[in-house]
Structures are given as structure tokens and as C-alpha cells.
C-alpha positions in Angstrom: 23.9 -16.1 -38.0 24.2 -15.5 -41.8 24.5 -18.5 -44.0 27.5 -18.5 -46.4 25.4 -20.0 -49.2 23.8 -16.8 -50.4 25.0 -17.6 -54.0 22.6 -20.5 -54.0 19.6 -18.2 -54.3 20.9 -16.7 -57.5 22.0 -20.0 -58.8 18.7 -21.8 -58.3 16.9 -18.9 -60.0 18.7 -20.1 -63.2 16.8 -23.4 -62.8 13.4 -21.9 -63.6 12.8 -20.9 -60.0 10.8 -17.6 -59.7 11.6 -16.8 -56.1 14.1 -18.3 -53.6 15.3 -17.6 -50.1 17.6 -19.1 -47.5 16.1 -19.4 -44.0 17.0 -20.5 -40.5 14.9 -23.7 -40.3 14.0 -22.9 -36.7 11.5 -20.3 -37.9 9.4 -22.8 -39.8 5.9 -23.1 -38.3 4.4 -26.6 -38.2 0.7 -27.1 -37.8 -1.2 -30.3 -37.2 -4.2 -28.7 -38.9 -2.3 -28.2 -42.2 -1.4 -31.9 -42.0 -5.0 -32.9 -41.3 -6.0 -31.2 -44.6 -4.4 -34.1 -46.3 -6.9 -36.5 -44.7 -9.7 -34.6 -46.6 -8.2 -36.3 -49.7 -8.9 -33.4 -52.1 -5.9 -34.4 -54.2 -6.9 -38.1 -54.3 -3.6 -39.4 -52.9 -4.3 -39.8 -49.2 -3.5 -43.4 -48.2 -2.3 -44.1 -51.7 1.4 -43.0 -51.7 4.4 -43.7 -49.6 5.1 -39.9 -49.3 1.5 -38.9 -48.4 -0.3 -39.4 -45.1 -0.7 -41.7 -43.4 2.2 -43.7 -44.9 4.7 -40.8 -44.8 4.6 -40.9 -41.0 3.0 -39.3 -38.0 3.0 -35.6 -37.8 5.0 -35.4 -34.6 7.7 -37.8 -36.0 8.0 -35.7 -39.2 8.1 -32.5 -37.3 10.9 -33.9 -35.2 12.8 -35.2 -38.3 12.5 -31.9 -40.0 13.5 -30.0 -36.9 17.0 -31.7 -37.0 17.9 -29.5 -40.0 19.3 -26.1 -39.3 18.8 -24.4 -42.7 16.3 -24.3 -45.5 16.3 -23.3 -49.1 12.8 -22.2 -50.0 11.9 -21.9 -53.6 8.8 -21.0 -55.6 7.8 -21.5 -59.2 5.0 -19.4 -60.8 3.0 -20.4 -63.9 0.5 -18.5 -66.0 -2.8 -20.2 -66.5 -5.2 -19.7 -69.5 -8.1 -19.0 -67.0 -8.7 -19.0 -63.3 -9.7 -22.7 -63.0 -7.4 -24.1 -65.6 -7.0 -27.5 -63.8 -5.0 -29.0 -66.7 -2.6 -26.1 -66.6 -2.3 -26.5 -62.9 -1.5 -30.2 -63.3 1.1 -29.4 -66.0 2.7 -26.7 -63.8 2.9 -29.2 -60.9 4.8 -31.6 -63.1 7.2 -28.9 -64.2 7.7 -27.8 -60.6 8.5 -31.4 -59.7 11.3 -31.4 -62.3 12.5 -28.0 -61.1 12.6 -29.3 -57.5 14.7 -32.2 -58.5 17.1 -29.9 -60.4 17.4 -27.6 -57.4 18.0 -30.6 -55.1 20.8 -32.0 -57.4 22.3 -28.6 -58.0 22.5 -27.9 -54.3 24.1 -31.2 -53.5 26.5 -31.0 -56.4 27.4 -27.3 -55.8 27.8 -27.4 -52.0 28.7 -31.0 -51.3 26.0 -31.2 -48.6 24.6 -34.7 -48.5 22.3 -34.3 -45.4 19.2 -32.9 -47.0 15.5 -33.3 -46.7 13.8 -32.3 -50.0 10.2 -31.4 -49.8 8.1 -30.7 -52.9 4.4 -30.4 -53.9 1.8 -33.1 -53.8 2.4 -36.9 -53.9 5.8 -38.4 -54.8 5.9 -38.9 -58.5 9.0 -41.0 -58.9 7.0 -44.1 -59.9 4.0 -44.0 -62.3 2.1 -46.1 -59.7 3.2 -46.1 -56.1 3.9 -49.5 -54.6 2.1 -48.5 -51.4 -1.3 -49.4 -52.9 -0.1 -52.9 -53.5 1.3 -53.2 -50.0 4.9 -53.3 -51.2 8.0 -51.4 -50.0 9.0 -48.2 -51.8 11.2 -49.0 -54.8 13.2 -45.7 -54.5 13.3 -44.5 -50.9 16.4 -42.4 -51.7 14.6 -40.6 -54.5 11.1 -40.4 -52.9 10.0 -36.8 -52.1 7.2 -35.8 -49.7 5.4 -32.6 -49.9 5.9 -29.5 -47.7 2.2 -29.9 -46.6 2.6 -33.6 -45.6 5.1 -32.3 -43.0 2.5 -29.9 -41.7 4.4 -26.8 -42.8 2.4 -23.6 -43.0 3.3 -22.6 -46.5 1.8 -19.1 -46.3 3.7 -18.3 -43.1 6.9 -19.8 -44.6 6.7 -17.6 -47.7 5.8 -14.5 -45.6 8.9 -15.1 -43.5 11.0 -15.3 -46.7 9.5 -12.2 -48.3 8.1 -14.3 -51.1 4.5 -13.5 -52.3 1.9 -16.2 -51.8 -0.3 -14.9 -54.6 1.4 -13.9 -57.8 -1.3 -12.3 -59.9 -4.5 -13.2 -61.8 -4.6 -16.5 -63.5 -1.4 -17.9 -62.0 -0.5 -20.9 -59.9 2.4 -20.9 -57.6 4.2 -24.0 -56.1 6.6 -24.1 -53.3 9.5 -26.5 -52.4 11.9 -26.5 -49.6 15.2 -28.3 -49.1 16.2 -28.6 -45.5 19.8 -29.1 -44.8 22.7 -29.1 -42.4 26.1 -27.7 -43.5 
């Protein structure tokens, strides 16, 4: 079944999105192995953020929650780096992607009137400078908190392939992916 929101792809590209695609959410592949990568704590946020494992929830619960959505808007931002391992550039690009993801989310809600959405971004939630999770307190902004695509165990490479979006975008670039799951 074709979605009647094809105009969204062109519209979100005006929000500094490099690539975008609408998908039937039933094609999303979930993998417990991808989720387990979070436990390796390479980003330093495992067990330190409400939207990161283990606090974000059990893999099966998140998969079931995400599976309630029928459609997805997948989007990617691509940034040029000064060199291959430009970690500062990667961090800056992730911050820009976060802002773009919020803009896409708000644009989609405002443009379509759809309220039932599950926005997924990159890395830990960054709404608060310091997450209240580390102090054992409730999330201050649960309505604004955004988990990552990876925390839900979504296979990003497979997701992009299914959308016809390249995973690699050239030498000295970094690419970030977001997805807004929704029901119309």
C-alpha cells in the first residue's frame, strides 16, 4: 500500500536532511545483537541515560512497542570531516543531527497532524545537559526524550538498504540516521 505522505520526503530534505524515505514499518529488522552492542559502552552512556540501555527498556518490549507503528520516515544527514578520525567533527555533526531530527519530528507533526509518533535518533538523549538517571531521579522531559535507533535494536545498515539510502557516503564523511515511526 502506498503512503499518501510522499511530499514529506521532499519537505524534510529542506531541513538539512541529505536522504529520506518513507517505509512500511513491517520491513524493519530488529536484532538483539545490535542492541547488545550498547552494553559494550563504547559511547560511554550505557546505564547513564534514560534513553539508553538498560533504562530505555528490554529489547523485546521495545521491539513490541515499535512494531505497533505502521509507517516510518527514515532520514539521514551526512557531514564532511577534516580527516578520517575527526572525532570532534563527528561529535559536532551528531549535535547538528540531533537538531535536525527534532526539526523533522516537529515538521512532520505540524504538517500532517499525526500525534502518534515514535522518534528515534542517534546516541543518548540530549534534552538535558545531565540525565537525571545517574541520580536515580525520574526523567524530567519524558515527552521530549528521544532514544536511538540502535537502542531499539534496529539494524541500521539493513534499514538504509531497504530504503535505497547509502550507508557510506564517501571518504572523510560521517552519516547519521534517524527514524520517526508513526500511525496515520
